[in-house]
FIGUMI-727157 format. One record per residue (C-alpha): residue in three letters; y, x, z. Coordinates in Angstrom, 3 decimals. Example, Ala and Ser with C-alpha at 12.3 -4.5 7.8 and 13.67 -1.06 7.14 Angstrom:
<recs>
<rec type="ALA" y="-4.500" x="12.300" z="7.800"/>
<rec type="SER" y="-1.060" x="13.670" z="7.140"/>
</recs>
This chain:
<recs>
<rec type="UNK" y="234.935" x="156.055" z="186.827"/>
<rec type="UNK" y="238.158" x="154.424" z="187.983"/>
<rec type="UNK" y="240.506" x="153.361" z="185.233"/>
<rec type="UNK" y="244.181" x="152.530" z="185.292"/>
<rec type="UNK" y="243.655" x="149.533" z="183.035"/>
<rec type="UNK" y="241.574" x="147.862" z="185.702"/>
<rec type="UNK" y="244.206" x="148.407" z="188.384"/>
<rec type="UNK" y="246.849" x="146.826" z="186.206"/>
<rec type="UNK" y="245.020" x="143.553" z="185.736"/>
<rec type="UNK" y="245.890" x="140.558" z="187.846"/>
<rec type="UNK" y="242.538" x="140.039" z="189.525"/>
<rec type="UNK" y="240.436" x="143.119" z="188.969"/>
<rec type="UNK" y="240.860" x="146.694" z="190.025"/>
<rec type="UNK" y="239.103" x="149.981" z="189.774"/>
<rec type="UNK" y="235.411" x="150.152" z="190.458"/>
<rec type="UNK" y="235.602" x="152.770" z="193.154"/>
<rec type="UNK" y="238.252" x="154.859" z="194.850"/>
<rec type="UNK" y="238.794" x="157.976" z="192.733"/>
<rec type="UNK" y="238.286" x="161.477" z="194.008"/>
<rec type="UNK" y="241.429" x="163.502" z="194.569"/>
<rec type="UNK" y="240.614" x="165.713" z="191.614"/>
<rec type="UNK" y="240.832" x="162.761" z="189.261"/>
<rec type="UNK" y="243.968" x="161.258" z="190.748"/>
<rec type="UNK" y="246.154" x="162.867" z="188.115"/>
<rec type="UNK" y="244.409" x="160.699" z="185.527"/>
<rec type="UNK" y="246.088" x="157.667" z="187.105"/>
<rec type="UNK" y="249.633" x="158.895" z="186.458"/>
<rec type="UNK" y="251.580" x="156.171" z="184.668"/>
<rec type="UNK" y="253.765" x="156.306" z="181.591"/>
<rec type="UNK" y="257.312" x="155.708" z="182.946"/>
<rec type="UNK" y="258.399" x="153.646" z="179.919"/>
<rec type="UNK" y="255.240" x="151.556" z="180.056"/>
<rec type="UNK" y="255.746" x="151.010" z="183.778"/>
<rec type="UNK" y="259.281" x="149.733" z="183.133"/>
<rec type="UNK" y="258.004" x="147.450" z="180.374"/>
<rec type="UNK" y="255.375" x="146.031" z="182.737"/>
<rec type="UNK" y="257.978" x="145.288" z="185.397"/>
<rec type="UNK" y="260.337" x="143.630" z="182.898"/>
<rec type="UNK" y="257.583" x="141.460" z="181.377"/>
<rec type="UNK" y="256.322" x="140.365" z="184.794"/>
<rec type="UNK" y="259.875" x="139.622" z="185.994"/>
<rec type="UNK" y="260.559" x="137.391" z="182.970"/>
<rec type="UNK" y="257.230" x="135.579" z="183.388"/>
<rec type="UNK" y="257.903" x="135.077" z="187.104"/>
<rec type="UNK" y="261.364" x="133.622" z="186.448"/>
<rec type="UNK" y="260.142" x="131.272" z="183.721"/>
<rec type="UNK" y="257.179" x="130.067" z="185.783"/>
<rec type="UNK" y="259.249" x="129.449" z="188.916"/>
<rec type="UNK" y="262.077" x="127.652" z="187.097"/>
<rec type="UNK" y="259.894" x="125.523" z="184.821"/>
<rec type="UNK" y="257.311" x="124.432" z="187.372"/>
<rec type="UNK" y="259.881" x="124.104" z="190.135"/>
<rec type="UNK" y="262.122" x="121.770" z="188.127"/>
<rec type="UNK" y="259.277" x="119.597" z="186.850"/>
<rec type="UNK" y="257.765" x="119.440" z="190.338"/>
<rec type="UNK" y="261.080" x="118.199" z="191.752"/>
<rec type="UNK" y="261.263" x="115.514" z="189.063"/>
<rec type="UNK" y="257.680" x="114.416" z="189.697"/>
<rec type="UNK" y="258.204" x="114.227" z="193.457"/>
<rec type="UNK" y="261.326" x="112.101" z="192.939"/>
<rec type="UNK" y="259.322" x="109.551" z="190.981"/>
<rec type="UNK" y="257.355" x="108.361" z="194.001"/>
<rec type="UNK" y="256.729" x="104.915" z="192.605"/>
<rec type="UNK" y="254.750" x="106.325" z="189.681"/>
<rec type="UNK" y="251.199" x="106.911" z="190.856"/>
<rec type="UNK" y="249.573" x="107.207" z="187.432"/>
<rec type="UNK" y="246.649" x="109.633" z="187.187"/>
<rec type="UNK" y="248.483" x="111.769" z="184.612"/>
<rec type="UNK" y="251.446" x="112.039" z="186.982"/>
<rec type="UNK" y="249.140" x="113.276" z="189.751"/>
<rec type="UNK" y="247.329" x="115.747" z="187.507"/>
<rec type="UNK" y="250.568" x="117.282" z="186.275"/>
<rec type="UNK" y="251.943" x="117.447" z="189.812"/>
<rec type="UNK" y="248.880" x="119.405" z="190.941"/>
<rec type="UNK" y="248.980" x="121.562" z="187.804"/>
<rec type="UNK" y="252.580" x="122.491" z="188.639"/>
<rec type="UNK" y="251.476" x="123.461" z="192.159"/>
<rec type="UNK" y="248.625" x="125.563" z="190.741"/>
<rec type="UNK" y="250.987" x="127.326" z="188.335"/>
<rec type="UNK" y="253.411" x="128.003" z="191.178"/>
<rec type="UNK" y="250.518" x="129.613" z="193.061"/>
<rec type="UNK" y="250.007" x="131.828" z="190.001"/>
<rec type="UNK" y="253.698" x="132.746" z="189.950"/>
<rec type="UNK" y="254.128" x="133.392" z="193.681"/>
<rec type="UNK" y="250.775" x="134.934" z="194.545"/>
<rec type="UNK" y="249.644" x="136.511" z="191.285"/>
<rec type="UNK" y="252.680" x="137.537" z="189.235"/>
<rec type="UNK" y="255.030" x="138.347" z="192.136"/>
<rec type="UNK" y="252.609" x="140.660" z="194.029"/>
<rec type="UNK" y="251.676" x="142.360" z="190.740"/>
<rec type="UNK" y="255.386" x="142.841" z="190.012"/>
<rec type="UNK" y="255.996" x="144.459" z="193.398"/>
<rec type="UNK" y="252.848" x="146.518" z="193.016"/>
<rec type="UNK" y="253.854" x="147.836" z="189.587"/>
<rec type="UNK" y="257.447" x="148.468" z="190.653"/>
<rec type="UNK" y="256.360" x="150.589" z="193.619"/>
<rec type="UNK" y="253.445" x="152.269" z="191.863"/>
<rec type="UNK" y="251.187" x="151.769" z="194.903"/>
<rec type="UNK" y="250.053" x="148.709" z="196.790"/>
<rec type="UNK" y="252.495" x="148.216" z="199.689"/>
<rec type="UNK" y="250.623" x="146.726" z="202.617"/>
<rec type="UNK" y="247.710" x="146.836" z="205.047"/>
<rec type="UNK" y="244.083" x="145.957" z="204.368"/>
<rec type="UNK" y="244.556" x="142.298" z="205.354"/>
<rec type="UNK" y="247.376" x="141.877" z="202.838"/>
<rec type="UNK" y="245.307" x="143.568" z="200.129"/>
<rec type="UNK" y="242.425" x="141.125" z="200.584"/>
<rec type="UNK" y="244.761" x="138.119" z="200.883"/>
<rec type="UNK" y="246.689" x="138.983" z="197.729"/>
<rec type="UNK" y="243.505" x="139.457" z="195.701"/>
<rec type="UNK" y="242.172" x="136.123" z="196.982"/>
<rec type="UNK" y="245.365" x="134.237" z="196.124"/>
<rec type="UNK" y="245.638" x="135.883" z="192.709"/>
<rec type="UNK" y="242.284" x="134.486" z="191.655"/>
<rec type="UNK" y="242.874" x="131.159" z="193.426"/>
<rec type="UNK" y="245.836" x="130.413" z="191.155"/>
<rec type="UNK" y="243.830" x="131.228" z="188.045"/>
<rec type="UNK" y="240.902" x="129.041" z="189.088"/>
<rec type="UNK" y="243.153" x="126.147" z="190.147"/>
<rec type="UNK" y="245.225" x="126.145" z="186.961"/>
<rec type="UNK" y="242.116" x="126.303" z="184.781"/>
<rec type="UNK" y="240.115" x="123.706" z="186.695"/>
<rec type="UNK" y="243.048" x="121.277" z="186.932"/>
<rec type="UNK" y="243.207" x="121.249" z="183.129"/>
<rec type="UNK" y="239.459" x="120.607" z="183.065"/>
<rec type="UNK" y="239.820" x="117.771" z="185.579"/>
<rec type="UNK" y="242.671" x="116.192" z="183.612"/>
<rec type="UNK" y="240.712" x="116.377" z="180.343"/>
<rec type="UNK" y="237.562" x="115.006" z="181.992"/>
<rec type="UNK" y="239.533" x="112.043" z="183.332"/>
<rec type="UNK" y="241.133" x="111.421" z="179.948"/>
<rec type="UNK" y="237.666" x="111.356" z="178.366"/>
<rec type="UNK" y="236.566" x="108.569" z="180.707"/>
<rec type="UNK" y="234.030" x="110.671" z="182.622"/>
<rec type="UNK" y="235.266" x="108.986" z="185.803"/>
<rec type="UNK" y="238.220" x="106.867" z="186.895"/>
<rec type="UNK" y="238.423" x="108.603" z="190.268"/>
<rec type="UNK" y="241.232" x="111.018" z="189.453"/>
<rec type="UNK" y="241.714" x="111.870" z="193.143"/>
<rec type="UNK" y="238.086" x="113.016" z="193.359"/>
<rec type="UNK" y="238.552" x="115.271" z="190.328"/>
<rec type="UNK" y="241.701" x="116.829" z="191.806"/>
<rec type="UNK" y="239.978" x="117.436" z="195.132"/>
<rec type="UNK" y="236.970" x="118.936" z="193.346"/>
<rec type="UNK" y="239.193" x="121.277" z="191.304"/>
<rec type="UNK" y="240.935" x="122.628" z="194.417"/>
<rec type="UNK" y="237.696" x="122.875" z="196.402"/>
<rec type="UNK" y="235.918" x="124.873" z="193.702"/>
<rec type="UNK" y="238.956" x="127.125" z="193.322"/>
<rec type="UNK" y="239.109" x="127.866" z="197.046"/>
<rec type="UNK" y="235.368" x="128.513" z="197.215"/>
<rec type="UNK" y="234.918" x="130.632" z="194.069"/>
<rec type="UNK" y="237.889" x="132.842" z="194.978"/>
<rec type="UNK" y="236.382" x="133.812" z="198.327"/>
<rec type="UNK" y="234.276" x="136.792" z="197.091"/>
<rec type="UNK" y="237.557" x="138.618" z="196.419"/>
<rec type="UNK" y="237.940" x="139.095" z="200.182"/>
<rec type="UNK" y="234.785" x="141.215" z="200.266"/>
<rec type="UNK" y="235.190" x="143.023" z="196.941"/>
<rec type="UNK" y="238.707" x="144.383" z="197.469"/>
<rec type="UNK" y="240.060" x="146.462" z="200.328"/>
<rec type="UNK" y="242.676" x="149.071" z="201.147"/>
<rec type="UNK" y="240.963" x="152.332" z="200.257"/>
<rec type="UNK" y="241.912" x="155.996" z="200.476"/>
<rec type="UNK" y="242.129" x="157.250" z="196.889"/>
<rec type="UNK" y="243.363" x="160.725" z="197.896"/>
<rec type="UNK" y="244.153" x="162.452" z="201.180"/>
<rec type="UNK" y="246.772" x="160.218" z="202.785"/>
<rec type="UNK" y="247.104" x="157.995" z="199.676"/>
<rec type="UNK" y="245.862" x="154.397" z="199.930"/>
<rec type="UNK" y="245.436" x="151.715" z="197.278"/>
<rec type="UNK" y="244.056" x="148.169" z="196.994"/>
<rec type="UNK" y="240.807" x="148.796" z="195.126"/>
<rec type="UNK" y="237.698" x="146.853" z="194.267"/>
<rec type="UNK" y="234.319" x="148.378" z="195.048"/>
<rec type="UNK" y="231.420" x="147.642" z="192.703"/>
<rec type="UNK" y="227.856" x="148.912" z="192.595"/>
<rec type="UNK" y="227.603" x="151.380" z="189.692"/>
<rec type="UNK" y="226.876" x="151.086" z="186.865"/>
<rec type="UNK" y="226.519" x="147.301" z="186.530"/>
<rec type="UNK" y="228.814" x="145.969" z="189.293"/>
<rec type="UNK" y="232.097" x="145.996" z="187.408"/>
<rec type="UNK" y="230.505" x="144.595" z="184.245"/>
<rec type="UNK" y="228.903" x="141.752" z="186.212"/>
<rec type="UNK" y="232.159" x="140.979" z="188.000"/>
<rec type="UNK" y="234.322" x="140.843" z="184.869"/>
<rec type="UNK" y="231.688" x="138.863" z="182.954"/>
<rec type="UNK" y="231.330" x="136.317" z="185.764"/>
<rec type="UNK" y="235.096" x="135.846" z="186.074"/>
<rec type="UNK" y="235.397" x="135.381" z="182.313"/>
<rec type="UNK" y="232.649" x="132.759" z="182.346"/>
<rec type="UNK" y="233.926" x="130.910" z="185.439"/>
<rec type="UNK" y="237.647" x="130.864" z="184.602"/>
<rec type="UNK" y="237.679" x="130.757" z="180.814"/>
<rec type="UNK" y="234.481" x="130.245" z="178.812"/>
<rec type="UNK" y="232.825" x="127.470" z="180.852"/>
<rec type="UNK" y="236.101" x="125.506" z="181.281"/>
<rec type="UNK" y="236.833" x="125.806" z="177.548"/>
<rec type="UNK" y="233.351" x="124.494" z="176.695"/>
<rec type="UNK" y="233.762" x="121.533" z="179.070"/>
<rec type="UNK" y="237.249" x="120.809" z="177.730"/>
<rec type="UNK" y="236.011" x="120.973" z="174.131"/>
<rec type="UNK" y="233.210" x="118.514" z="174.904"/>
<rec type="UNK" y="235.680" x="116.130" z="176.575"/>
<rec type="UNK" y="238.163" x="116.361" z="173.709"/>
<rec type="UNK" y="235.465" x="115.573" z="171.156"/>
<rec type="UNK" y="234.480" x="112.571" z="173.259"/>
<rec type="UNK" y="238.108" x="111.416" z="173.465"/>
<rec type="UNK" y="238.647" x="111.657" z="169.711"/>
<rec type="UNK" y="235.369" x="109.858" z="169.065"/>
<rec type="UNK" y="236.304" x="106.963" z="171.372"/>
<rec type="UNK" y="239.778" x="106.650" z="169.856"/>
<rec type="UNK" y="238.311" x="106.610" z="166.360"/>
<rec type="UNK" y="235.807" x="103.908" z="167.322"/>
<rec type="UNK" y="238.506" x="101.871" z="169.066"/>
<rec type="UNK" y="240.820" x="102.013" z="166.046"/>
<rec type="UNK" y="237.923" x="101.064" z="163.765"/>
<rec type="UNK" y="237.048" x="98.015" z="165.873"/>
<rec type="UNK" y="240.679" x="96.895" z="165.997"/>
<rec type="UNK" y="240.911" x="97.244" z="162.237"/>
<rec type="UNK" y="237.835" x="95.058" z="161.895"/>
<rec type="UNK" y="239.374" x="92.393" z="164.136"/>
<rec type="UNK" y="242.572" x="92.339" z="162.098"/>
<rec type="UNK" y="240.639" x="91.916" z="158.865"/>
<rec type="UNK" y="238.269" x="89.298" z="160.253"/>
<rec type="UNK" y="239.178" x="85.644" z="159.440"/>
<rec type="UNK" y="237.996" x="84.594" z="162.899"/>
<rec type="UNK" y="238.920" x="86.280" z="166.214"/>
<rec type="UNK" y="236.259" x="88.723" z="167.435"/>
<rec type="UNK" y="235.572" x="89.209" z="171.130"/>
<rec type="UNK" y="236.836" x="92.427" z="172.693"/>
<rec type="UNK" y="234.240" x="94.990" z="173.621"/>
<rec type="UNK" y="234.099" x="96.544" z="177.079"/>
<rec type="UNK" y="235.510" x="99.826" z="175.718"/>
<rec type="UNK" y="238.445" x="98.030" z="174.112"/>
<rec type="UNK" y="239.253" x="96.243" z="177.364"/>
<rec type="UNK" y="239.220" x="99.571" z="179.211"/>
<rec type="UNK" y="241.529" x="101.188" z="176.651"/>
<rec type="UNK" y="244.063" x="98.387" z="176.805"/>
<rec type="UNK" y="242.820" x="96.207" z="173.957"/>
<rec type="UNK" y="242.692" x="93.249" z="176.363"/>
<rec type="UNK" y="246.411" x="92.807" z="175.707"/>
<rec type="UNK" y="246.409" x="92.263" z="171.980"/>
<rec type="UNK" y="250.161" x="91.708" z="171.895"/>
<rec type="UNK" y="250.713" x="95.254" z="173.220"/>
<rec type="UNK" y="247.835" x="96.853" z="171.361"/>
<rec type="UNK" y="250.085" x="99.077" z="169.228"/>
<rec type="UNK" y="252.059" x="100.311" z="172.251"/>
<rec type="UNK" y="248.955" x="101.133" z="174.267"/>
<rec type="UNK" y="247.416" x="102.983" z="171.317"/>
<rec type="UNK" y="250.601" x="105.029" z="170.918"/>
<rec type="UNK" y="250.597" x="105.923" z="174.613"/>
<rec type="UNK" y="246.947" x="106.898" z="174.452"/>
<rec type="UNK" y="247.557" x="109.018" z="171.369"/>
<rec type="UNK" y="250.528" x="110.706" z="173.035"/>
<rec type="UNK" y="248.478" x="111.581" z="176.093"/>
<rec type="UNK" y="245.649" x="113.021" z="174.016"/>
<rec type="UNK" y="248.093" x="115.119" z="171.990"/>
<rec type="UNK" y="249.698" x="116.466" z="175.175"/>
<rec type="UNK" y="246.322" x="117.372" z="176.662"/>
<rec type="UNK" y="245.263" x="119.026" z="173.413"/>
<rec type="UNK" y="248.448" x="121.137" z="173.272"/>
<rec type="UNK" y="247.974" x="122.236" z="176.896"/>
<rec type="UNK" y="244.379" x="123.246" z="176.144"/>
<rec type="UNK" y="245.341" x="125.127" z="172.960"/>
<rec type="UNK" y="248.131" x="127.034" z="174.707"/>
<rec type="UNK" y="245.763" x="127.822" z="177.580"/>
<rec type="UNK" y="243.199" x="129.237" z="175.143"/>
<rec type="UNK" y="245.787" x="131.231" z="173.193"/>
<rec type="UNK" y="247.231" x="132.790" z="176.357"/>
<rec type="UNK" y="243.976" x="133.636" z="178.102"/>
<rec type="UNK" y="241.640" x="134.553" z="175.227"/>
<rec type="UNK" y="243.283" x="137.973" z="174.595"/>
<rec type="UNK" y="243.360" x="138.696" z="178.334"/>
<rec type="UNK" y="239.672" x="138.064" z="178.897"/>
<rec type="UNK" y="238.762" x="139.836" z="175.655"/>
<rec type="UNK" y="240.602" x="142.922" z="176.873"/>
<rec type="UNK" y="238.963" x="142.642" z="180.306"/>
<rec type="UNK" y="235.485" x="142.498" z="178.794"/>
<rec type="UNK" y="236.343" x="145.347" z="176.443"/>
<rec type="UNK" y="237.592" x="147.523" z="179.306"/>
<rec type="UNK" y="234.520" x="146.758" z="181.414"/>
<rec type="UNK" y="231.809" x="147.184" z="178.780"/>
<rec type="UNK" y="233.252" x="149.855" z="176.478"/>
<rec type="UNK" y="232.662" x="153.376" z="177.855"/>
<rec type="UNK" y="235.907" x="154.567" z="176.279"/>
<rec type="UNK" y="238.413" x="151.678" z="175.855"/>
<rec type="UNK" y="242.043" x="152.349" z="174.834"/>
<rec type="UNK" y="243.172" x="152.102" z="178.441"/>
<rec type="UNK" y="246.564" x="153.685" z="178.073"/>
<rec type="UNK" y="247.547" x="151.871" z="174.902"/>
<rec type="UNK" y="250.812" x="149.956" z="175.401"/>
<rec type="UNK" y="249.685" x="146.839" z="173.532"/>
<rec type="UNK" y="246.382" x="146.913" z="175.416"/>
<rec type="UNK" y="248.199" x="146.922" z="178.771"/>
<rec type="UNK" y="250.932" x="144.386" z="177.994"/>
<rec type="UNK" y="248.413" x="141.993" z="176.453"/>
<rec type="UNK" y="246.810" x="141.602" z="179.863"/>
<rec type="UNK" y="250.159" x="140.795" z="181.467"/>
<rec type="UNK" y="251.077" x="138.092" z="178.950"/>
<rec type="UNK" y="248.193" x="135.864" z="180.073"/>
<rec type="UNK" y="250.359" x="134.474" z="182.871"/>
<rec type="UNK" y="252.645" x="132.941" z="180.232"/>
<rec type="UNK" y="250.318" x="129.949" z="180.369"/>
<rec type="UNK" y="251.815" x="129.023" z="183.743"/>
<rec type="UNK" y="255.270" x="129.003" z="182.133"/>
<rec type="UNK" y="254.374" x="126.621" z="179.321"/>
<rec type="UNK" y="252.559" x="123.740" z="181.052"/>
<rec type="UNK" y="255.614" x="122.044" z="182.640"/>
<rec type="UNK" y="257.607" x="122.148" z="179.410"/>
<rec type="UNK" y="254.701" x="120.728" z="177.407"/>
<rec type="UNK" y="254.477" x="117.812" z="179.828"/>
<rec type="UNK" y="258.236" x="117.287" z="179.658"/>
<rec type="UNK" y="258.186" x="117.289" z="175.869"/>
<rec type="UNK" y="255.557" x="114.518" z="175.768"/>
<rec type="UNK" y="256.951" x="112.436" z="178.641"/>
<rec type="UNK" y="259.624" x="109.872" z="177.831"/>
<rec type="UNK" y="260.661" x="109.590" z="181.485"/>
<rec type="UNK" y="260.439" x="113.164" z="182.768"/>
<rec type="UNK" y="262.551" x="114.650" z="179.972"/>
<rec type="UNK" y="265.734" x="112.622" z="180.727"/>
<rec type="UNK" y="265.431" x="113.296" z="184.460"/>
<rec type="UNK" y="264.847" x="116.974" z="183.801"/>
<rec type="UNK" y="268.008" x="117.147" z="181.694"/>
<rec type="UNK" y="269.954" x="115.442" z="184.471"/>
<rec type="UNK" y="268.579" x="117.967" z="186.952"/>
<rec type="UNK" y="269.371" x="120.929" z="184.706"/>
<rec type="UNK" y="272.973" x="119.808" z="184.208"/>
<rec type="UNK" y="273.351" x="118.852" z="187.883"/>
<rec type="UNK" y="274.032" x="115.189" z="187.176"/>
<rec type="UNK" y="273.082" x="112.338" z="189.450"/>
<rec type="UNK" y="270.706" x="109.768" z="187.951"/>
<rec type="UNK" y="272.117" x="106.231" z="187.682"/>
<rec type="UNK" y="271.187" x="103.993" z="190.602"/>
<rec type="UNK" y="269.156" x="101.601" z="188.553"/>
<rec type="UNK" y="265.471" x="100.821" z="188.696"/>
<rec type="UNK" y="265.365" x="101.191" z="184.928"/>
<rec type="UNK" y="266.388" x="104.846" z="185.229"/>
<rec type="UNK" y="262.828" x="105.618" z="186.309"/>
<rec type="UNK" y="260.664" x="104.029" z="183.633"/>
<rec type="UNK" y="256.933" x="104.326" z="183.703"/>
<rec type="UNK" y="255.643" x="107.421" z="182.007"/>
<rec type="UNK" y="254.711" x="106.527" z="178.462"/>
<rec type="UNK" y="252.018" x="109.167" z="178.511"/>
<rec type="UNK" y="250.082" x="107.351" z="181.242"/>
<rec type="UNK" y="247.530" x="105.002" z="179.744"/>
<rec type="UNK" y="246.532" x="103.437" z="183.043"/>
<rec type="UNK" y="247.487" x="103.576" z="186.696"/>
<rec type="UNK" y="244.203" x="103.339" z="188.475"/>
<rec type="UNK" y="244.261" x="104.755" z="192.003"/>
<rec type="UNK" y="240.549" x="104.402" z="192.564"/>
</recs>
C-alpha cells in the first residue's frame, strides 16, 4: 500500500505506484501542506545562510590548514548539499503537490538527497575518528567519507523512477518488493546513516575522554613529583612536549572535544525522531500517517544542517570575529594578526 507519509520524507517514497482507485487517499490537508512549505523554506534559508557565511570565512583563511579547519569546511559543503539538493527539491515538490520533472531528474534528485545525508553524517564520523587519534591522515578520512557517500547513495538511481500513479498523472516513486522491500530499505538507511555512525562516534568519544583523563592524570603526577618525569609518547602527541604551553594546549584540546560533542549531540537530537518515525511508518501496518506532528517531525531533521556552522563559530576564537565582520559588511583589518590560528585546532598535521 502506498502511503503519503513515505512520499513526504526526504529520501524515501511510496512502495509502489498506487492504483487510480486509491489515488484519493493521497489528497493532502491544505493547512498541513502550507505548514510543510513554510518549515522547509525556513530550514532552507537558515542552512544556506549559515553554511554559506562560514564557508566564505573558512575559504578566506587559506593559511590555516589545520585538520579541524578542513573537516568543518567539508561539513559545510555537505550541509549545503543537503540544503540545495534535499530541502530545496522537497520544498518545490511539496509546493507543487507533484514532482515536476522527467525520469532523469527524479532519479538525480533522489540520489542527491541521500548523498547529502550520508556526507554530513560520515563527515562528523571522520572528524570524531580523527580527534580520537585513530589516524593522523585527515585527508584520507575526508576522501573516505565522500567516497562512501557517493557509493552508498547509488542504489537510489535504481529504486526511484517517474511512475504513472493514475491515468496521465506521474510521480517520483520508489518501487520495493512487497512485503519486505520497504522495510528492508528503511531499516538499511537507518543503520547506514544513523545507528552505525552514532555507535562509531560514541566509541571515539569514549576513547577521547579516556585519553584526556589519562593525560591530565599524568601531568598531575609530574607536577607533584619532586623530580622531573619523562614525557610519555601520548603526552608528546597531545602537546605535552611543550611544558610551558601545557595549559593552553589542554584548553584547546578540551574546546575541540566539547565542540565535537555538541555537534554529535545535536546530530542525534535532530535525526533520532526522523528515523524513529521512518521505522514506525515502515513496520507499523497502521501508523498515524496523516498526523501533523508525525509529518512535521520528519521535516525538522534537516535542522541539523542549519546548526553545524554556528556550533563551529561559537567554539572558534578566530571564525567568530570574521563572521561578525562579514555579517555587518565590514572589511577585516589588513594585519596578519587579524587571522589568528584557530584555537580549536590542536595540531596542524597535513599528513
